[in-house]
All heavy atoms as a GROMACS GRO file, in nm:
protein
  457
    1MET      N    1   8.368   9.047  11.899
    1MET     CA    2   8.405   8.994  11.767
    1MET      C    3   8.555   9.024  11.744
    1MET      O    4   8.600   9.135  11.769
    1MET     CB    5   8.323   9.050  11.659
    1MET     CG    6   8.374   9.023  11.519
    1MET     SD    7   8.261   9.077  11.388
    1MET     CE    8   8.234   9.249  11.428
    2THR      N    9   8.627   8.922  11.706
    2THR     CA   10   8.771   8.949  11.668
    2THR      C   11   8.784   8.933  11.518
    2THR      O   12   8.742   8.831  11.458
    2THR     CB   13   8.859   8.845  11.742
    2THR    OG1   14   8.842   8.859  11.885
    2THR    CG2   15   9.012   8.869  11.714
    3LEU      N   16   8.857   9.032  11.461
    3LEU     CA   17   8.883   9.028  11.320
    3LEU      C   18   9.034   9.012  11.292
    3LEU      O   19   9.116   9.069  11.366
    3LEU     CB   20   8.834   9.159  11.253
    3LEU     CG   21   8.692   9.200  11.278
    3LEU    CD1   22   8.666   9.337  11.224
    3LEU    CD2   23   8.600   9.099  11.204
    4GLN      N   24   9.068   8.943  11.187
    4GLN     CA   25   9.207   8.934  11.144
    4GLN      C   26   9.205   8.986  11.001
    4GLN      O   27   9.146   8.926  10.912
    4GLN     CB   28   9.252   8.789  11.137
    4GLN     CG   29   9.265   8.722  11.277
    4GLN     CD   30   9.402   8.753  11.341
    4GLN    OE1   31   9.495   8.781  11.281
    4GLN    NE2   32   9.401   8.746  11.481
    5LEU      N   33   9.271   9.101  10.982
    5LEU     CA   34   9.274   9.166  10.847
    5LEU      C   35   9.415   9.180  10.800
    5LEU      O   36   9.506   9.213  10.873
    5LEU     CB   37   9.206   9.304  10.862
    5LEU     CG   38   9.066   9.304  10.910
    5LEU    CD1   39   9.021   9.450  10.939
    5LEU    CD2   40   8.974   9.237  10.813
    6LYS      N   41   9.431   9.158  10.672
    6LYS     CA   42   9.564   9.175  10.605
    6LYS      C   43   9.568   9.313  10.546
    6LYS      O   44   9.477   9.349  10.464
    6LYS     CB   45   9.580   9.062  10.498
    6LYS     CG   46   9.715   9.065  10.431
    6LYS     CD   47   9.801   8.953  10.496
    6LYS     CE   48   9.933   8.940  10.419
    6LYS     NZ   49  10.021   8.846  10.488
    7VAL      N   50   9.667   9.388  10.583
    7VAL     CA   51   9.686   9.522  10.524
    7VAL      C   52   9.822   9.531  10.455
    7VAL      O   53   9.925   9.562  10.521
    7VAL     CB   54   9.674   9.630  10.638
    7VAL    CG1   55   9.687   9.772  10.581
    7VAL    CG2   56   9.545   9.615  10.716
    8PRO      N   57   9.824   9.497  10.327
    8PRO     CA   58   9.946   9.483  10.255
    8PRO      C   59  10.038   9.600  10.252
    8PRO      O   60  10.163   9.594  10.244
    8PRO     CB   61   9.904   9.443  10.111
    8PRO     CG   62   9.765   9.404  10.121
    8PRO     CD   63   9.707   9.468  10.242
    9ASN      N   64   9.978   9.726  10.255
    9ASN     CA   65  10.066   9.842  10.244
    9ASN      C   66  10.092   9.907  10.380
    9ASN      O   67  10.138  10.018  10.387
    9ASN     CB   68  10.006   9.944  10.150
    9ASN     CG   69   9.860   9.992  10.186
    9ASN    OD1   70   9.797   9.928  10.270
    9ASN    ND2   71   9.821  10.098  10.124
   10MET      N   72  10.083   9.830  10.490
   10MET     CA   73  10.122   9.874  10.619
   10MET      C   74  10.277   9.844  10.627
   10MET      O   75  10.318   9.732  10.622
   10MET     CB   76  10.052   9.800  10.731
   10MET     CG   77  10.097   9.838  10.867
   10MET     SD   78  10.005   9.765  11.009
   10MET     CE   79   9.999   9.589  10.967
   11ALA      N   80  10.352   9.952  10.634
   11ALA     CA   81  10.497   9.938  10.617
   11ALA      C   82  10.579   9.950  10.747
   11ALA      O   83  10.694   9.903  10.758
   11ALA     CB   84  10.554  10.032  10.515
   12CYS      N   85  10.524  10.024  10.850
   12CYS     CA   86  10.602  10.049  10.962
   12CYS      C   87  10.513  10.067  11.089
   12CYS      O   88  10.391  10.063  11.076
   12CYS     CB   89  10.684  10.180  10.942
   12CYS     SG   90  10.582  10.323  10.913
   13SER      N   91  10.575  10.090  11.204
   13SER     CA   92  10.497  10.096  11.324
   13SER      C   93  10.407  10.226  11.321
   13SER      O   94  10.302  10.225  11.383
   13SER     CB   95  10.586  10.099  11.449
   13SER     OG   96  10.677  10.207  11.442
   14ALA      N   97  10.455  10.327  11.256
   14ALA     CA   98  10.377  10.452  11.247
   14ALA      C   99  10.243  10.425  11.171
   14ALA      O  100  10.140  10.473  11.201
   14ALA     CB  101  10.448  10.564  11.179
   15CYS      N  102  10.254  10.338  11.066
   15CYS     CA  103  10.139  10.297  10.988
   15CYS      C  104  10.040  10.227  11.086
   15CYS      O  105   9.922  10.244  11.082
   15CYS     CB  106  10.174  10.205  10.879
   15CYS     SG  107  10.281  10.277  10.753
   16GLY      N  108  10.094  10.142  11.171
   16GLY     CA  109  10.016  10.064  11.264
   16GLY      C  110   9.942  10.159  11.364
   16GLY      O  111   9.826  10.130  11.397
   17GLU      N  112  10.012  10.259  11.406
   17GLU     CA  113   9.949  10.359  11.493
   17GLU      C  114   9.835  10.432  11.424
   17GLU      O  115   9.729  10.457  11.483
   17GLU     CB  116  10.055  10.462  11.550
   17GLU     CG  117  10.148  10.391  11.645
   17GLU     CD  118  10.262  10.487  11.686
   17GLU    OE1  119  10.239  10.611  11.681
   17GLU    OE2  120  10.367  10.439  11.728
   18THR      N  121   9.859  10.468  11.300
   18THR     CA  122   9.757  10.540  11.220
   18THR      C  123   9.634  10.457  11.210
   18THR      O  124   9.517  10.501  11.223
   18THR     CB  125   9.811  10.579  11.084
   18THR    OG1  126   9.926  10.663  11.100
   18THR    CG2  127   9.706  10.650  10.995
   19ILE      N  128   9.657  10.325  11.170
   19ILE     CA  129   9.542  10.235  11.155
   19ILE      C  130   9.471  10.214  11.288
   19ILE      O  131   9.345  10.214  11.292
   19ILE     CB  132   9.596  10.095  11.102
   19ILE    CG1  133   9.643  10.118  10.956
   19ILE    CG2  134   9.490   9.989  11.110
   19ILE    CD1  135   9.725  10.003  10.898
   20THR      N  136   9.542  10.200  11.398
   20THR     CA  137   9.483  10.184  11.527
   20THR      C  138   9.390  10.304  11.564
   20THR      O  139   9.280  10.284  11.606
   20THR     CB  140   9.590  10.172  11.637
   20THR    OG1  141   9.670  10.057  11.611
   20THR    CG2  142   9.533  10.160  11.778
   21LYS      N  143   9.442  10.428  11.541
   21LYS     CA  144   9.367  10.543  11.567
   21LYS      C  145   9.242  10.552  11.480
   21LYS      O  146   9.136  10.593  11.523
   21LYS     CB  147   9.454  10.672  11.547
   21LYS     CG  148   9.556  10.690  11.655
   21LYS     CD  149   9.639  10.811  11.627
   21LYS     CE  150   9.750  10.826  11.732
   21LYS     NZ  151   9.845  10.934  11.704
   22ALA      N  152   9.256  10.514  11.349
   22ALA     CA  153   9.140  10.514  11.260
   22ALA      C  154   9.032  10.418  11.306
   22ALA      O  155   8.912  10.453  11.309
   22ALA     CB  156   9.186  10.480  11.120
   23ILE      N  157   9.071  10.299  11.352
   23ILE     CA  158   8.973  10.202  11.403
   23ILE      C  159   8.910  10.247  11.530
   23ILE      O  160   8.785  10.243  11.548
   23ILE     CB  161   9.042  10.062  11.419
   23ILE    CG1  162   9.085  10.004  11.282
   23ILE    CG2  163   8.948   9.966  11.491
   23ILE    CD1  164   9.175   9.888  11.290
   24GLN      N  165   8.992  10.307  11.619
   24GLN     CA  166   8.940  10.353  11.750
   24GLN      C  167   8.850  10.478  11.734
   24GLN      O  168   8.777  10.512  11.821
   24GLN     CB  169   9.051  10.371  11.847
   24GLN     CG  170   9.110  10.237  11.887
   24GLN     CD  171   9.228  10.248  11.984
   24GLN    OE1  172   9.296  10.351  11.990
   24GLN    NE2  173   9.255  10.142  12.061
   25ALA      N  174   8.859  10.543  11.619
   25ALA     CA  175   8.776  10.656  11.587
   25ALA      C  176   8.625  10.605  11.572
   25ALA      O  177   8.531  10.675  11.602
   25ALA     CB  178   8.818  10.736  11.467
   26VAL      N  179   8.614  10.488  11.514
   26VAL     CA  180   8.482  10.431  11.493
   26VAL      C  181   8.433  10.340  11.613
   26VAL      O  182   8.311  10.324  11.635
   26VAL     CB  183   8.467  10.353  11.357
   26VAL    CG1  184   8.481  10.444  11.241
   26VAL    CG2  185   8.562  10.236  11.356
   27ASP      N  186   8.527  10.290  11.687
   27ASP     CA  187   8.500  10.212  11.806
   27ASP      C  188   8.605  10.238  11.914
   27ASP      O  189   8.712  10.173  11.912
   27ASP     CB  190   8.499  10.063  11.774
   27ASP     CG  191   8.462   9.979  11.899
   27ASP    OD1  192   8.441  10.034  12.008
   27ASP    OD2  193   8.463   9.854  11.887
   28PRO      N  194   8.581  10.335  12.002
   28PRO     CA  195   8.683  10.373  12.102
   28PRO      C  196   8.727  10.262  12.192
   28PRO      O  197   8.830  10.266  12.252
   28PRO     CB  198   8.619  10.489  12.181
   28PRO     CG  199   8.506  10.534  12.093
   28PRO     CD  200   8.462  10.422  12.007
   29THR      N  201   8.643  10.158  12.207
   29THR     CA  202   8.679  10.048  12.295
   29THR      C  203   8.755   9.934  12.223
   29THR      O  204   8.787   9.833  12.286
   29THR     CB  205   8.549   9.989  12.361
   29THR    OG1  206   8.470   9.937  12.260
   29THR    CG2  207   8.474  10.096  12.441
   30ALA      N  208   8.778   9.950  12.094
   30ALA     CA  209   8.841   9.843  12.016
   30ALA      C  210   8.988   9.821  12.063
   30ALA      O  211   9.056   9.918  12.098
   30ALA     CB  212   8.840   9.881  11.866
   31LYS      N  213   9.020   9.692  12.070
   31LYS     CA  214   9.163   9.656  12.098
   31LYS      C  215   9.225   9.616  11.964
   31LYS      O  216   9.178   9.529  11.897
   31LYS     CB  217   9.166   9.537  12.197
   31LYS     CG  218   9.113   9.578  12.332
   31LYS     CD  219   9.120   9.460  12.426
   31LYS     CE  220   9.058   9.497  12.564
   31LYS     NZ  221   9.053   9.383  12.654
   32VAL      N  222   9.332   9.689  11.929
   32VAL     CA  223   9.391   9.674  11.801
   32VAL      C  224   9.542   9.635  11.816
   32VAL      O  225   9.611   9.694  11.892
   32VAL     CB  226   9.388   9.807  11.718
   32VAL    CG1  227   9.445   9.784  11.578
   32VAL    CG2  228   9.246   9.854  11.707
   33GLU      N  229   9.580   9.530  11.747
   33GLU     CA  230   9.724   9.491  11.740
   33GLU      C  231   9.761   9.492  11.588
   33GLU      O  232   9.702   9.411  11.506
   33GLU     CB  233   9.745   9.355  11.795
   33GLU     CG  234   9.729   9.358  11.949
   33GLU     CD  235   9.759   9.218  12.006
   33GLU    OE1  236   9.832   9.141  11.946
   33GLU    OE2  237   9.704   9.193  12.116
   34ALA      N  238   9.850   9.582  11.551
   34ALA     CA  239   9.892   9.590  11.410
   34ALA      C  240  10.044   9.553  11.408
   34ALA      O  241  10.125   9.611  11.477
   34ALA     CB  242   9.873   9.735  11.360
   35ASP      N  243  10.070   9.451  11.321
   35ASP     CA  244  10.205   9.407  11.307
   35ASP      C  245  10.259   9.434  11.163
   35ASP      O  246  10.218   9.367  11.068
   35ASP     CB  247  10.215   9.254  11.332
   35ASP     CG  248  10.355   9.199  11.336
   35ASP    OD1  249  10.447   9.274  11.289
   35ASP    OD2  250  10.376   9.090  11.378
   36PRO      N  251  10.343   9.529  11.148
   36PRO     CA  252  10.390   9.569  11.012
   36PRO      C  253  10.471   9.460  10.948
   36PRO      O  254  10.476   9.448  10.822
   36PRO     CB  255  10.478   9.691  11.036
   36PRO     CG  256  10.470   9.723  11.178
   36PRO     CD  257  10.396   9.621  11.251
   37LYS      N  258  10.533   9.369  11.024
   37LYS     CA  259  10.613   9.257  10.969
   37LYS      C  260  10.524   9.158  10.898
   37LYS      O  261  10.558   9.112  10.790
   37LYS     CB  262  10.698   9.189  11.073
   37LYS     CG  263  10.809   9.280  11.129
   37LYS     CD  264  10.890   9.210  11.234
   37LYS     CE  265  10.992   9.305  11.293
   37LYS     NZ  266  11.061   9.250  11.406
   38THR      N  267  10.415   9.124  10.960
   38THR     CA  268  10.330   9.023  10.900
   38THR      C  269  10.213   9.086  10.819
   38THR      O  270  10.144   9.013  10.750
   38THR     CB  271  10.262   8.935  11.008
   38THR    OG1  272  10.186   9.013  11.096
   38THR    CG2  273  10.370   8.861  11.093
   39LYS      N  274  10.199   9.216  10.831
   39LYS     CA  275  10.094   9.298  10.767
   39LYS      C  276   9.952   9.259  10.820
   39LYS      O  277   9.856   9.282  10.750
   39LYS     CB  278  10.096   9.272  10.613
   39LYS     CG  279  10.229   9.282  10.547
   39LYS     CD  280  10.280   9.427  10.548
   39LYS     CE  281  10.411   9.435  10.462
   39LYS     NZ  282  10.480   9.557  10.480
   40LEU      N  283   9.948   9.201  10.939
   40LEU     CA  284   9.823   9.162  11.001
   40LEU      C  285   9.776   9.258  11.104
   40LEU      O  286   9.856   9.310  11.180
   40LEU     CB  287   9.833   9.022  11.057
   40LEU     CG  288   9.838   8.906  10.964
   40LEU    CD1  289   9.860   8.778  11.041
   40LEU    CD2  290   9.713   8.897  10.885
   41VAL      N  291   9.646   9.292  11.102
   41VAL     CA  292   9.584   9.371  11.198
   41VAL      C  293   9.476   9.287  11.269
   41VAL      O  294   9.387   9.237  11.202
   41VAL     CB  295   9.520   9.499  11.140
   41VAL    CG1  296   9.449   9.578  11.247
   41VAL    CG2  297   9.624   9.580  11.066
   42SER      N  298   9.492   9.270  11.399
   42SER     CA  299   9.397   9.196  11.480
   42SER      C  300   9.311   9.304  11.556
   42SER      O  301   9.368   9.391  11.624
   42SER     CB  302   9.463   9.111  11.580
   42SER     OG  303   9.541   9.014  11.514
   43VAL      N  304   9.179   9.290  11.542
   43VAL     CA  305   9.092   9.385  11.605
   43VAL      C  306   8.990   9.313  11.686
   43VAL      O  307   8.916   9.229  11.635
   43VAL     CB  308   9.019   9.473  11.495
   43VAL    CG1  309   8.939   9.580  11.563
   43VAL    CG2  310   9.119   9.534  11.401
   44GLU      N  311   8.974   9.352  11.815
   44GLU     CA  312   8.865   9.303  11.896
   44GLU      C  313   8.776   9.422  11.910
   44GLU      O  314   8.805   9.522  11.970
   44GLU     CB  315   8.920   9.258  12.035
   44GLU     CG  316   8.813   9.185  12.112
   44GLU     CD  317   8.874   9.129  12.246
   44GLU    OE1  318   8.986   9.074  12.241
   44GLU    OE2  319   8.809   9.144  12.348
   45THR      N  320   8.656   9.405  11.858
   45THR     CA  321   8.562   9.520  11.843
   45THR      C  322   8.418   9.479  11.852
   45THR      O  323   8.381   9.361  11.834
   45THR     CB  324   8.589   9.590  11.711
   45THR    OG1  325   8.503   9.708  11.702
   45THR    CG2  326   8.559   9.505  11.592
   46GLN      N  327   8.336   9.580  11.885
   46GLN     CA  328   8.192   9.555  11.886
   46GLN      C  329   8.123   9.610  11.762
   46GLN      O  330   8.007   9.592  11.739
   46GLN     CB  331   8.128   9.631  12.009
   46GLN     CG  332   8.179   9.576  12.139
   46GLN     CD  333   8.151   9.431  12.156
   46GLN    OE1  334   8.042   9.380  12.135
   46GLN    NE2  335   8.256   9.354  12.203
   47THR      N  336   8.204   9.674  11.672
   47THR     CA  337   8.147   9.727  11.551
   47THR      C  338   8.159   9.625  11.439
   47THR      O  339   8.214   9.518  11.457
   47THR     CB  340   8.215   9.862  11.516
   47THR    OG1  341   8.140   9.930  11.414
   47THR    CG2  342   8.359   9.844  11.460
   48THR      N  343   8.106   9.664  11.324
   48THR     CA  344   8.099   9.561  11.215
   48THR      C  345   8.233   9.555  11.139
   48THR      O  346   8.313   9.650  11.142
   48THR     CB  347   7.993   9.605  11.111
   48THR    OG1  348   8.030   9.731  11.051
   48THR    CG2  349   7.857   9.615  11.173
   49GLU      N  350   8.259   9.441  11.072
   49GLU     CA  351   8.378   9.429  10.994
   49GLU      C  352   8.381   9.530  10.886
   49GLU      O  353   8.487   9.588  10.856
   49GLU     CB  354   8.380   9.286  10.932
   49GLU     CG  355   8.505   9.261  10.851
   49GLU     CD  356   8.514   9.115  10.803
   49GLU    OE1  357   8.442   9.029  10.852
   49GLU    OE2  358   8.599   9.088  10.721
   50ALA      N  359   8.267   9.561  10.821
   50ALA     CA  360   8.262   9.660  10.716
   50ALA      C  361   8.308   9.803  10.768
   50ALA      O  362   8.378   9.869  10.695
   50ALA     CB  363   8.118   9.669  10.658
   51ALA      N  364   8.264   9.837  10.889
   51ALA     CA  365   8.300   9.969  10.945
   51ALA      C  366   8.452   9.976  10.972
   51ALA      O  367   8.517  10.079  10.949
   51ALA     CB  368   8.222   9.991  11.071
   52VAL      N  369   8.511   9.862  11.017
   52VAL     CA  370   8.654   9.856  11.048
   52VAL      C  371   8.731   9.869  10.912
   52VAL      O  372   8.827   9.944  10.904
   52VAL     CB  373   8.691   9.731  11.122
   52VAL    CG1  374   8.844   9.712  11.131
   52VAL    CG2  375   8.633   9.728  11.258
   53LYS      N  376   8.687   9.794  10.814
   53LYS     CA  377   8.755   9.797  10.685
   53LYS      C  378   8.744   9.939  10.625
   53LYS      O  379   8.839   9.992  10.565
   53LYS     CB  380   8.694   9.699  10.589
   53LYS     CG  381   8.735   9.556  10.613
   53LYS     CD  382   8.677   9.462  10.517
   53LYS     CE  383   8.723   9.318  10.537
   53LYS     NZ  384   8.661   9.224  10.446
   54GLU      N  385   8.632   9.999  10.639
   54GLU     CA  386   8.609  10.137  10.588
   54GLU      C  387   8.705  10.239  10.656
   54GLU      O  388   8.761  10.326  10.595
   54GLU     CB  389   8.461  10.182  10.604
   54GLU     CG  390   8.426  10.309  10.536
   54GLU     CD  391   8.279  10.342  10.546
   54GLU    OE1  392   8.199  10.250  10.514
   54GLU    OE2  393   8.245  10.451  10.590
   55ALA      N  394   8.722  10.222  10.787
   55ALA     CA  395   8.809  10.310  10.863
   55ALA      C  396   8.952  10.294  10.819
   55ALA      O  397   9.023  10.395  10.804
   55ALA     CB  398   8.798  10.279  11.012
   56ILE      N  399   8.997  10.172  10.794
   56ILE     CA  400   9.132  10.146  10.747
   56ILE      C  401   9.152  10.203  10.608
   56ILE      O  402   9.254  10.274  10.583
   56ILE     CB  403   9.160   9.996  10.747
   56ILE    CG1  404   9.165   9.944  10.888
   56ILE    CG2  405   9.300   9.970  10.678
   56ILE    CD1  406   9.174   9.790  10.903
   57THR      N  407   9.054  10.185  10.521
   57THR     CA  408   9.062  10.237  10.383
   57THR      C  409   9.062  10.393  10.390
   57THR      O  410   9.143  10.456  10.318
   57THR     CB  411   8.943  10.188  10.303
   57THR    OG1  412   8.944  10.045  10.304
   57THR    CG2  413   8.950  10.238  10.157
   58ALA      N  414   8.980  10.455  10.472
   58ALA     CA  415   8.978  10.602  10.481
   58ALA      C  416   9.106  10.656  10.534
   58ALA      O  417   9.142  10.769  10.504
   58ALA     CB  418   8.862  10.642  10.571
   59ALA      N  419   9.182  10.574  10.608
   59ALA     CA  420   9.317  10.621  10.658
   59ALA      C  421   9.423  10.612  10.552
   59ALA      O  422   9.539  10.647  10.576
   59ALA     CB  423   9.353  10.537  10.785
   60GLY      N  424   9.384  10.554  10.436
   60GLY     CA  425   9.482  10.546  10.327
   60GLY      C  426   9.545  10.411  10.304
   60GLY      O  427   9.647  10.399  10.231
   61TYR      N  428   9.488  10.309  10.367
   61TYR     CA  429   9.547  10.175  10.352
   61TYR      C  430   9.447  10.080  10.286
   61TYR      O  431   9.327  10.106  10.290
   61TYR     CB  432   9.582  10.116  10.494
   61TYR     CG  433   9.690  10.201  10.556
   61TYR    CD1  434   9.653  10.305  10.643
   61TYR    CD2  435   9.823  10.184  10.527
   61TYR    CE1  436   9.752  10.386  10.699
   61TYR    CE2  437   9.924  10.263  10.584
   61TYR     CZ  438   9.887  10.366  10.668
   61TYR     OH  439   9.979  10.446  10.725
   62SER      N  440   9.498   9.975  10.226
   62SER     CA  441   9.408   9.878  10.164
   62SER      C  442   9.394   9.757  10.253
   62SER      O  443   9.482   9.726  10.328
   62SER     CB  444   9.461   9.837  10.026
   62SER     OG  445   9.589   9.780  10.039
   63VAL      N  446   9.279   9.688  10.243
   63VAL     CA  447   9.256   9.563  10.313
   63VAL      C  448   9.246   9.454  10.211
   63VAL      O  449   9.162   9.463  10.120
   63VAL     CB  450   9.129   9.572  10.397
   63VAL    CG1  451   9.099   9.446  10.468
   63VAL    CG2  452   9.138   9.694  10.496
   64ALA      N  453   9.326   9.352  10.226
   64ALA     CA  454   9.318   9.238  10.132
   64ALA      C  455   9.211   9.144  10.172
   64ALA      O  456   9.175   9.129  10.284
   64ALA     CB  457   9.454   9.167  10.124
   0.00000   0.00000   0.00000
């Protein structure tokens, strides 16, 4: 499953790395691309959308 999520408060590449690590904590096989310029996070994962959103939120970011 591929998810496209908008993360409005992702400001820099370090934020993208933090989000990537948070998602990979719940799904170690997830492929994550986080673009701070567009605020978009693309996730190819086997876990649920809710679990991915929860991981991003727990890392301190919001999902629009």
